[in-house]
C-alpha positions as CSV (number, residue, x, y, z in Angstrom):
1,M,17.3,-3.9,-29.1
2,V,14.9,-4.1,-32.0
3,S,15.4,-0.9,-33.9
4,L,12.5,1.3,-34.9
5,S,13.4,0.9,-38.6
6,A,13.1,-2.9,-38.2
7,I,9.8,-2.5,-36.4
8,R,8.5,-0.3,-39.2
9,T,9.6,-2.8,-41.8
10,S,7.8,-5.6,-39.9
11,N,4.6,-3.6,-39.5
12,A,4.6,-2.7,-43.2
13,L,4.3,-6.4,-43.9
14,I,1.1,-6.9,-41.9
15,K,-1.3,-6.4,-44.7
16,S,0.5,-8.9,-46.9
17,T,0.8,-11.4,-44.0
18,F,-2.7,-11.6,-42.6
19,P,-6.0,-11.9,-44.3
20,A,-8.6,-9.1,-44.2
21,G,-10.9,-8.9,-41.2
22,L,-8.6,-9.4,-38.2
23,V,-10.6,-8.9,-34.9
24,A,-9.0,-7.2,-31.9
25,V,-10.1,-6.0,-28.5
26,F,-8.3,-3.1,-26.9
27,I,-8.9,-2.5,-23.2
28,G,-7.9,1.0,-22.0
29,A,-7.7,2.6,-25.4
30,T,-9.1,6.1,-25.0
31,N,-5.7,7.7,-24.3
32,G,-2.0,6.9,-24.1
33,I,-0.5,3.7,-25.2
34,G,-3.8,1.9,-25.8
35,E,-5.0,4.7,-28.1
36,A,-1.7,4.9,-30.0
37,S,-1.6,1.1,-30.4
38,L,-5.2,0.9,-31.6
39,K,-4.5,3.6,-34.3
40,Q,-1.5,1.7,-35.5
41,F,-3.6,-1.5,-35.7
42,A,-6.2,0.4,-37.7
43,Q,-3.7,1.9,-40.1
44,Y,-1.7,-1.3,-40.9
45,T,-4.4,-4.0,-41.1
46,N,-6.9,-5.0,-43.8
47,Q,-10.5,-4.2,-43.0
48,P,-10.0,-4.8,-39.3
49,R,-12.8,-5.0,-36.7
50,A,-11.6,-3.4,-33.4
51,Y,-13.5,-3.2,-30.2
52,F,-12.1,-0.7,-27.7
53,V,-13.1,0.1,-24.2
54,G,-12.5,3.1,-22.0
55,R,-14.2,5.5,-19.6
56,S,-14.8,8.5,-21.8
57,Q,-17.5,8.5,-24.4
58,D,-16.2,11.7,-26.0
59,A,-12.7,10.2,-26.4
60,G,-14.2,7.0,-27.7
61,D,-16.2,8.9,-30.4
62,R,-13.2,10.9,-31.4
63,I,-10.9,7.9,-31.6
64,A,-13.4,5.9,-33.6
65,A,-13.6,8.7,-36.1
66,E,-9.9,9.1,-36.3
67,C,-9.4,5.3,-36.9
68,K,-12.1,5.5,-39.6
69,A,-10.1,8.2,-41.3
70,L,-6.9,6.1,-41.1
71,N,-8.6,3.0,-42.6
72,P,-12.2,3.6,-43.9
73,G,-12.6,-0.2,-44.5
74,G,-12.4,-1.1,-40.9
75,E,-15.0,-1.1,-38.0
76,Y,-14.2,0.6,-34.7
77,I,-16.7,-0.2,-31.9
78,F,-16.4,1.7,-28.6
79,T,-17.8,0.6,-25.3
80,K,-17.8,2.9,-22.3
81,A,-17.1,0.9,-19.2
82,D,-15.3,0.9,-15.8
83,V,-13.2,-2.2,-16.2
84,S,-11.9,-2.0,-12.6
85,L,-15.1,-4.0,-11.7
86,M,-15.2,-7.7,-12.5
87,R,-18.9,-7.7,-13.1
88,V,-18.4,-5.0,-15.7
89,V,-15.6,-7.0,-17.3
90,D,-18.0,-9.9,-17.6
91,E,-20.6,-7.7,-19.2
92,V,-18.2,-6.4,-21.8
93,C,-16.9,-9.9,-22.6
94,E,-20.4,-11.2,-23.0
95,E,-21.3,-8.5,-25.5
96,I,-18.2,-9.4,-27.6
97,R,-18.9,-13.1,-27.4
98,R,-22.4,-12.5,-28.7
99,K,-20.9,-10.8,-31.8
100,E,-17.8,-12.7,-32.5
101,K,-16.9,-16.4,-33.0
102,S,-13.1,-15.8,-32.9
103,L,-10.6,-13.2,-31.8
104,N,-7.1,-12.5,-33.1
105,L,-5.7,-10.0,-30.6
106,L,-6.5,-9.0,-27.0
107,F,-4.5,-5.9,-26.0
108,L,-4.7,-4.7,-22.4
109,S,-3.3,-1.4,-21.1
110,A,-5.9,-0.1,-18.7
111,G,-4.4,1.2,-15.5
112,V,-4.4,4.0,-12.9
113,M,-1.5,6.2,-11.9
114,S,-2.6,6.7,-8.2
115,M,-0.5,4.8,-5.7
116,D,-2.9,5.1,-2.8
117,R,-4.8,2.2,-1.3
118,S,-8.3,3.0,-2.6
119,E,-10.6,0.1,-3.3
120,T,-13.3,-0.6,-5.9
121,S,-16.9,-1.2,-4.9
122,E,-16.1,-4.9,-5.1
123,H,-13.4,-4.3,-2.4
124,V,-10.4,-4.9,-4.6
125,H,-7.4,-2.6,-4.4
126,L,-7.9,-0.3,-7.4
127,L,-4.3,-0.4,-8.6
128,S,-4.2,-4.2,-8.4
129,S,-7.6,-4.5,-10.0
130,L,-6.7,-2.6,-13.2
131,N,-3.2,-4.0,-13.4
132,Y,-3.9,-7.6,-12.6
133,Y,-7.4,-8.9,-11.7
134,S,-9.3,-7.2,-14.5
135,R,-6.8,-8.2,-17.1
136,M,-6.8,-11.9,-16.0
137,R,-10.6,-11.8,-16.1
138,F,-10.6,-10.4,-19.7
139,I,-8.1,-13.1,-20.8
140,G,-9.9,-15.9,-19.1
141,N,-13.3,-14.8,-20.6
142,L,-12.0,-14.3,-24.1
143,L,-9.5,-17.1,-24.3
144,P,-12.1,-19.5,-26.0
145,L,-12.4,-16.9,-28.8
146,L,-8.7,-16.6,-29.2
147,K,-8.3,-20.3,-29.4
148,Q,-10.8,-20.3,-32.3
149,A,-8.9,-17.9,-34.5
150,E,-7.6,-19.3,-37.7
151,T,-4.5,-17.0,-37.9
152,L,-3.0,-14.6,-35.3
153,R,-3.8,-15.6,-31.7
154,R,-2.1,-13.3,-29.2
155,V,-2.5,-11.5,-25.9
156,V,-0.4,-8.4,-25.1
157,T,-0.6,-6.9,-21.6
158,V,1.3,-3.6,-21.1
159,A,2.6,-3.4,-17.5
160,G,6.2,-4.3,-16.4
161,G,7.8,-7.1,-18.3
162,G,11.3,-7.5,-17.0
163,K,10.5,-5.5,-13.9
164,E,9.3,-8.5,-11.8
165,G,10.4,-8.3,-8.2
166,P,9.8,-10.0,-4.8
167,L,6.3,-11.3,-4.3
168,D,4.5,-11.2,-0.9
169,S,2.5,-14.4,-0.9
170,T,0.6,-13.2,2.2
171,D,-0.6,-10.1,0.4
172,F,-1.2,-10.8,-3.3
173,P,-3.6,-7.8,-3.7
174,A,-0.8,-5.5,-2.5
175,L,-2.8,-3.9,0.3
176,R,0.2,-3.7,2.6
177,V,3.2,-4.0,0.2
178,P,5.4,-1.0,0.7
179,L,5.1,1.5,-2.2
180,P,8.8,1.1,-3.3
181,Q,8.2,-2.6,-3.8
182,I,4.7,-2.5,-5.3
183,R,5.7,-2.4,-9.0
184,G,7.9,-5.5,-8.7
185,H,5.2,-7.3,-6.7
186,L,2.4,-6.5,-9.3
187,C,4.7,-7.3,-12.3
188,S,5.5,-10.7,-10.8
189,L,1.8,-11.3,-10.2
190,V,1.0,-10.5,-13.8
191,T,3.7,-12.8,-15.2
192,L,2.8,-15.7,-13.0
193,G,-0.9,-15.3,-13.7
194,L,-0.1,-15.3,-17.4
195,E,2.0,-18.4,-17.0
196,A,-1.0,-20.1,-15.4
197,I,-3.2,-19.2,-18.3
198,S,-0.7,-19.9,-21.0
199,A,-0.3,-23.5,-19.8
200,T,-3.9,-24.1,-20.9
201,A,-3.5,-22.4,-24.3
202,P,-0.4,-23.6,-26.2
203,D,-1.9,-22.2,-29.4
204,V,-2.0,-18.7,-28.1
205,S,1.1,-16.5,-27.5
206,F,1.3,-14.1,-24.5
207,V,3.4,-11.0,-24.2
208,H,3.8,-9.1,-20.9
209,D,5.8,-5.9,-21.8
210,Y,7.3,-2.9,-20.2
211,P,6.8,0.2,-22.5
212,G,9.4,2.5,-20.9
213,T,8.4,6.0,-19.9
214,V,6.0,7.0,-22.7
215,L,5.6,10.6,-23.5
216,E,2.1,12.2,-23.6
217,T,0.6,9.7,-21.1
218,A,-0.9,10.4,-17.7
219,L,2.3,9.1,-16.1
220,W,4.4,11.5,-18.1
221,R,2.1,14.4,-17.1
222,G,2.6,13.5,-13.5
223,K,-0.9,12.7,-12.4
224,G,0.0,11.0,-9.2
225,G,2.3,8.4,-10.7
226,P,5.8,7.4,-9.7
227,P,8.4,10.1,-9.0
228,Q,10.8,11.5,-11.6
229,S,13.5,9.1,-10.3
230,A,11.4,6.1,-11.5
231,Y,11.6,7.3,-15.1
232,D,14.1,5.6,-17.4
233,I,14.0,5.3,-21.2
234,L,11.8,7.9,-22.7
235,V,9.6,6.7,-25.7
236,P,7.5,9.0,-27.9
237,I,3.8,8.0,-27.9
238,E,3.7,7.2,-31.6
239,E,6.8,5.0,-31.4
240,S,5.2,3.2,-28.5
241,G,2.2,2.4,-30.7
242,E,4.5,1.1,-33.4
243,R,6.4,-1.1,-31.0
244,H,3.2,-2.5,-29.5
245,L,1.8,-3.3,-32.9
246,Y,5.1,-5.2,-33.5
247,L,4.7,-7.1,-30.3
248,A,1.2,-8.0,-31.4
249,T,2.1,-9.3,-34.8
250,S,5.7,-10.4,-35.1
251,A,6.8,-14.1,-35.3
252,K,9.4,-13.1,-32.7
253,F,6.8,-14.1,-30.1
254,P,5.3,-17.4,-31.3
255,S,2.9,-19.6,-29.3
256,L,4.2,-22.8,-27.7
257,A,2.6,-24.7,-30.5
258,G,4.3,-22.4,-33.0
259,E,1.6,-22.8,-35.6
260,N,-0.2,-19.4,-35.6
261,A,0.7,-17.0,-38.4
262,A,2.7,-13.9,-37.8
263,V,5.0,-11.4,-39.7
264,P,8.3,-13.3,-40.3
265,V,11.3,-12.3,-38.2
266,G,13.5,-10.0,-40.1
267,D,17.2,-10.2,-40.8
268,G,19.4,-9.8,-37.7
269,D,16.4,-10.6,-35.4
270,S,15.5,-13.8,-33.7
271,V,12.7,-15.6,-31.9
272,A,12.5,-14.4,-28.3
273,L,13.2,-16.4,-25.1
274,D,10.2,-17.1,-22.9
275,T,10.0,-16.7,-19.2
276,K,11.6,-20.0,-18.6
277,G,14.6,-19.2,-20.9
278,K,13.2,-21.4,-23.7
279,L,13.3,-20.2,-27.3
280,G,9.8,-19.5,-28.5
281,G,8.0,-21.0,-25.5
282,G,4.8,-19.0,-25.9
283,M,4.9,-16.7,-22.7
284,Y,7.2,-13.7,-22.8
285,S,8.4,-11.0,-20.5
286,I,9.6,-8.2,-22.8
287,G,11.4,-4.9,-22.1
288,C,10.9,-1.6,-23.8
289,D,13.5,-2.6,-26.4
290,C,11.2,-5.4,-27.6
291,E,13.7,-8.0,-26.3
292,S,13.3,-10.7,-23.7
293,A,13.9,-9.3,-20.2
294,A,12.5,-11.9,-17.8
295,P,14.5,-12.3,-14.5
296,L,14.9,-16.0,-15.1
297,E,16.4,-17.0,-11.7
298,M,13.7,-15.2,-9.8
299,L,10.9,-16.7,-11.8
300,A,12.4,-20.2,-11.5
301,E,12.5,-19.7,-7.7
302,F,8.8,-18.7,-7.8
303,R,8.0,-21.9,-9.7
304,E,10.0,-24.0,-7.3
305,K,7.8,-22.7,-4.5
306,D,4.7,-23.5,-6.6
307,M,3.8,-19.8,-6.8
308,V,2.1,-20.1,-10.2
309,K,-0.5,-22.4,-8.7
310,A,-0.8,-20.2,-5.6
311,V,-1.3,-17.0,-7.6
312,W,-4.0,-18.6,-9.7
313,E,-5.8,-20.2,-6.8
314,H,-5.9,-16.8,-5.1
315,T,-7.1,-15.2,-8.3
316,E,-10.0,-17.6,-8.6
317,S,-10.8,-17.2,-4.9
318,E,-11.1,-13.4,-5.5
319,F,-13.5,-14.0,-8.4
320,T,-15.6,-16.3,-6.2
321,R,-15.6,-13.8,-3.3
322,I,-16.8,-11.0,-5.7
323,G,-19.5,-13.3,-6.9
324,V,-18.6,-13.9,-10.6
325,F,-18.3,-17.3,-12.1
326,K,-14.9,-19.1,-12.3
327,S,-13.1,-19.0,-15.6
328,G,-12.7,-22.8,-15.8
329,L,-9.0,-22.6,-16.6
């Protein structure tokens, strides 16, 4: 386990490691883990420019002001949007692409606690849309900007790294997957989708992490989320923000090319194993202790069955059905 003291030591080196003006996009940052991570990013970087997206204008205004108080030299730009809809995702990305030529960090934590089978207006399972399809859409749309960054180039998606489970290839959207199996199914979907994308971007590092049961979030308050029996390691919300900033900036998680700058790995720590069991392979499934947690045998079996290709072909077919352009990956 990476200790909290080691994480704080690493985060304290961010300002001396990276140049001023890092650009980041936070999706789902008007509460919980996204908000906490955004504030840590604001506090520990030099003159950052952070775009953040959520559904509450009041929360967005409040958080922008709080970030400005933490770091007056930064810019904090809020967009109100329902990112469960692929057309809205495209609109948000197009606005960012008009303003930016490069991007250092894409941080994705939008989600919904309800386990029912409700659908979006685009006829996508809402839970799957926010946990998988929307995130893949953001990554595909903004990947060209990430590839253009001169220093840090990283994607962090907060879901269930290490919690991958059996994947029903006849029901990728999880419309019929039994509720007890739905977390493992969606976590596998995310990891395989990221593997498909990472194969096209060796200069970008990808982290799929499980945050633990984070206090002061909708899940902790019990708004329709998993039962108490599903809770495991309890993590204070501020610590979660610190840990996610570490995931976003540490050299423990290099790209496959290994050339993008990051905070050096500290004494007693080491570069992480990727989802294929390779040291520093660029695509990581990480537990709440900030260590590699990928179920290597299960993921290897998925690859043997060509599931990475099957998952991405399904993803592109959904985008086509909805009527949005293909990503070109």
